[in-house]
Residue, then its C-alpha position, 0 to 999 in steps of 0.5 A: m739071569e739078571s737079578d732084580m735085587h736092590v741093596f741100599l746103603y744108608f749113612s748120614e755122614i761120610g766117614r772112614i767107616g762109611n767109605e770102607l763099608q761102601s767099598l765092601m758093598e761095591e765089591l759084592f754088588p753090581p752098580d745097578q743093584l747098589f744105591v748109596l743114600n745119605s738122607v732119611e728122605n731119600l731112604s724113605l723114597k727108595l723104600q716106597e718103590p715097588w720091588e719084586k724081591k725084598p731089598i737089603v738095607v744096610i744102615l750105618v749108625y754113627k751115633k744113637d741120634d741117627l737111629l732116632d732119625l729113622v724111627s719114622l721109617r720103622e714100619q717100612l724097615h720091617l718089610i725088608r731085610l735090615i742090617l744095622v751097624l751100630p756105634d756102640a753096644k750100650e743097652g739104650t742103643i741096642s734096645l732102640a735098634h731091636r725095635f727096628r727088628p734087624n735081621y743082623l746087628t753088628y757094631i762099628q768096632r767089629d771086623l767088616n769081614e763078618l758083615k761081608a760074610v752075611l751079605q755074601k750069604i744073603k746074595g748067594s741065597e738070592d742068586g741060587 
């Protein structure tokens, strides 16, 4: 049976970690389910599309300012399953991140296998 799951990967700039994260997600999700977005505007447009199931949105934040750029989308992001990958564990960054009410929070320095396990669990619950 075809899944109507949508998975959005957002990062504002191309970098090693963004590429690794994109590769990991391409392993887990078919091309017709995964959308890679590089601007707040494109993410906003995708979030406004109708969906039967809540999309999964993975946001890679390279610096705290990237998180501030997303504040305008906060209400839209409350409606979906949100995974934030933060640049650091500083109190200000974490405090700001929690205002987005993410389902899962991790850091750039952490092993991506943890994130992969979380995504596999979400995907499994959707497929099941």
